[in-house]
C-alpha positions as a Markdown table, in Angstrom:
| # | Residue | x | y | z |
|---|---|---|---|---|
| 1 | Met | -79.0 | -99.5 | 79.8 |
| 2 | Lys | -76.5 | -96.8 | 80.9 |
| 3 | Arg | -77.3 | -98.2 | 84.6 |
| 4 | Ile | -76.2 | -101.3 | 83.7 |
| 5 | Thr | -73.2 | -100.3 | 82.1 |
| 6 | Leu | -71.9 | -98.7 | 85.5 |
| 7 | Ile | -73.0 | -101.5 | 87.5 |
| 8 | Ala | -70.5 | -103.3 | 85.2 |
| 9 | Ala | -68.3 | -101.2 | 85.3 |
| 10 | Phe | -68.2 | -101.1 | 88.9 |
| 11 | Phe | -67.9 | -105.0 | 89.3 |
| 12 | Leu | -65.1 | -105.1 | 86.6 |
| 13 | Leu | -63.1 | -102.9 | 89.1 |
| 14 | Leu | -64.3 | -105.1 | 92.0 |
| 15 | Ser | -63.7 | -108.6 | 89.7 |
| 16 | Gly | -60.1 | -107.3 | 89.3 |
| 17 | Leu | -60.0 | -106.9 | 93.0 |
| 18 | Ala | -61.2 | -110.3 | 94.4 |
| 19 | Lys | -59.8 | -112.5 | 91.6 |
| 20 | Ala | -57.2 | -113.5 | 93.4 |
| 21 | Glu | -58.8 | -115.1 | 96.5 |
| 22 | Lys | -61.1 | -117.3 | 93.6 |
| 23 | Gly | -59.8 | -120.8 | 93.1 |
| 24 | Pro | -59.8 | -123.0 | 90.2 |
| 25 | Ala | -62.7 | -123.8 | 90.0 |
| 26 | Phe | -64.1 | -119.9 | 89.6 |
| 27 | Leu | -61.3 | -119.8 | 87.0 |
| 28 | Lys | -62.7 | -122.5 | 85.1 |
| 29 | Gly | -66.2 | -121.4 | 85.1 |
| 30 | Glu | -64.9 | -117.7 | 84.3 |
| 31 | Ala | -62.6 | -119.1 | 81.3 |
| 32 | Leu | -66.3 | -121.1 | 80.1 |
| 33 | Phe | -68.7 | -118.0 | 80.9 |
| 34 | Asn | -66.1 | -115.9 | 78.8 |
| 35 | Asn | -65.6 | -118.3 | 76.0 |
| 36 | Asn | -68.8 | -119.1 | 75.9 |
| 37 | Cys | -71.7 | -117.0 | 77.4 |
| 38 | Ala | -70.2 | -113.5 | 77.5 |
| 39 | Lys | -70.8 | -112.8 | 73.8 |
| 40 | Cys | -74.7 | -112.6 | 75.0 |
| 41 | His | -74.6 | -112.0 | 78.6 |
| 42 | Gly | -71.6 | -109.9 | 78.8 |
| 43 | Val | -68.7 | -109.7 | 80.9 |
| 44 | Lys | -69.4 | -111.0 | 84.6 |
| 45 | Gly | -72.9 | -111.6 | 83.6 |
| 46 | Ala | -74.2 | -107.6 | 82.6 |
| 47 | Gly | -75.5 | -107.8 | 79.2 |
| 48 | Thr | -75.5 | -106.8 | 76.1 |
| 49 | Asp | -77.2 | -105.6 | 73.5 |
| 50 | Lys | -77.8 | -109.5 | 72.0 |
| 51 | Gly | -79.0 | -110.6 | 76.3 |
| 52 | Pro | -79.6 | -109.9 | 79.2 |
| 53 | Pro | -77.7 | -109.3 | 82.1 |
| 54 | Leu | -77.4 | -112.6 | 84.6 |
| 55 | Val | -76.1 | -110.1 | 87.2 |
| 56 | His | -80.3 | -109.4 | 88.0 |
| 57 | Ser | -82.5 | -110.6 | 90.8 |
| 58 | Ile | -84.9 | -111.8 | 88.2 |
| 59 | Tyr | -81.9 | -114.8 | 88.0 |
| 60 | His | -81.9 | -114.8 | 92.1 |
| 61 | Pro | -81.7 | -119.0 | 93.3 |
| 62 | Asn | -85.7 | -118.7 | 93.8 |
| 63 | His | -86.9 | -117.5 | 90.3 |
| 64 | His | -84.3 | -119.5 | 88.4 |
| 65 | Ala | -83.1 | -122.4 | 90.3 |
| 66 | Asp | -79.6 | -124.0 | 88.9 |
| 67 | Leu | -81.5 | -126.3 | 87.0 |
| 68 | Ser | -83.2 | -123.2 | 84.9 |
| 69 | Phe | -79.6 | -122.7 | 83.9 |
| 70 | Lys | -78.6 | -126.2 | 83.0 |
| 71 | Trp | -81.6 | -126.5 | 80.5 |
| 72 | Ala | -80.8 | -123.2 | 79.0 |
| 73 | Ile | -77.1 | -124.5 | 78.6 |
| 74 | Glu | -78.1 | -127.9 | 77.2 |
| 75 | Arg | -81.9 | -127.2 | 75.5 |
| 76 | Gly | -81.9 | -123.4 | 75.1 |
| 77 | Val | -85.0 | -121.3 | 76.4 |
| 78 | Arg | -87.4 | -119.2 | 74.7 |
| 79 | Ser | -87.7 | -115.6 | 74.9 |
| 80 | His | -89.5 | -114.8 | 78.5 |
| 81 | His | -88.3 | -112.1 | 80.8 |
| 82 | Trp | -86.6 | -110.0 | 77.9 |
| 83 | Lys | -86.9 | -108.9 | 74.4 |
| 84 | Phe | -83.7 | -110.4 | 73.1 |
| 85 | Gly | -85.2 | -113.6 | 71.4 |
| 86 | Asp | -84.8 | -117.1 | 72.2 |
| 87 | Met | -81.2 | -118.8 | 73.8 |
| 88 | Pro | -80.3 | -121.4 | 71.7 |
| 89 | Lys | -78.7 | -124.7 | 73.3 |
| 90 | Val | -74.8 | -123.9 | 73.6 |
| 91 | Asp | -73.7 | -126.8 | 72.0 |
| 92 | Ala | -69.8 | -126.0 | 72.7 |
| 93 | Val | -70.5 | -127.1 | 76.3 |
| 94 | Lys | -70.1 | -130.3 | 76.1 |
| 95 | Ser | -69.8 | -131.9 | 80.0 |
| 96 | Gln | -71.9 | -132.0 | 83.1 |
| 97 | Glu | -68.8 | -130.4 | 84.6 |
| 98 | Glu | -68.9 | -127.5 | 82.2 |
| 99 | Ile | -72.1 | -127.0 | 83.0 |
| 100 | Glu | -71.6 | -127.1 | 86.9 |
| 101 | Leu | -68.6 | -124.3 | 86.1 |
| 102 | Ile | -70.3 | -122.4 | 84.3 |
| 103 | Ile | -72.8 | -122.1 | 86.9 |
| 104 | Ser | -71.0 | -121.8 | 90.0 |
| 105 | Tyr | -69.8 | -118.8 | 88.4 |
| 106 | Ile | -73.0 | -117.0 | 87.7 |
| 107 | Arg | -73.7 | -117.8 | 91.4 |
| 108 | Ser | -70.4 | -116.6 | 92.5 |
| 109 | Ile | -70.5 | -113.1 | 90.5 |
| 110 | Gln | -74.4 | -112.8 | 91.3 |
| 111 | Lys | -73.4 | -113.1 | 95.3 |
| 112 | Glu | -71.0 | -110.6 | 95.2 |
| 113 | Ala | -73.5 | -108.2 | 93.6 |
| 114 | Gly | -75.6 | -109.3 | 96.8 |
| 115 | Ile | -78.4 | -110.8 | 94.2 |
| 116 | Phe | -78.6 | -113.3 | 97.2 |
């Protein structure tokens, strides 16, 4: 857990430097993620004691396609990689556009972290 915290701190620092270069879609996706996902998945997807890190090789697009994230948001998902329990669907995220912005944000922070 300590390693994840150090990695998260590093990426928070980098995100502050790079945020000025991000476009409106990134910023909207970040806001949606922060409002709906970060309480469990942590700031910048670093994970918490309530949910796994999304900046992790398990969530590489070749293992968890964008459709997996879409269905997790819309339907919830059974716990299968981690011991955090099942993820409930995210009722507050209503539109497909919001889902796409969240997924795009997740992929962006994964890419920044070198996941792919």
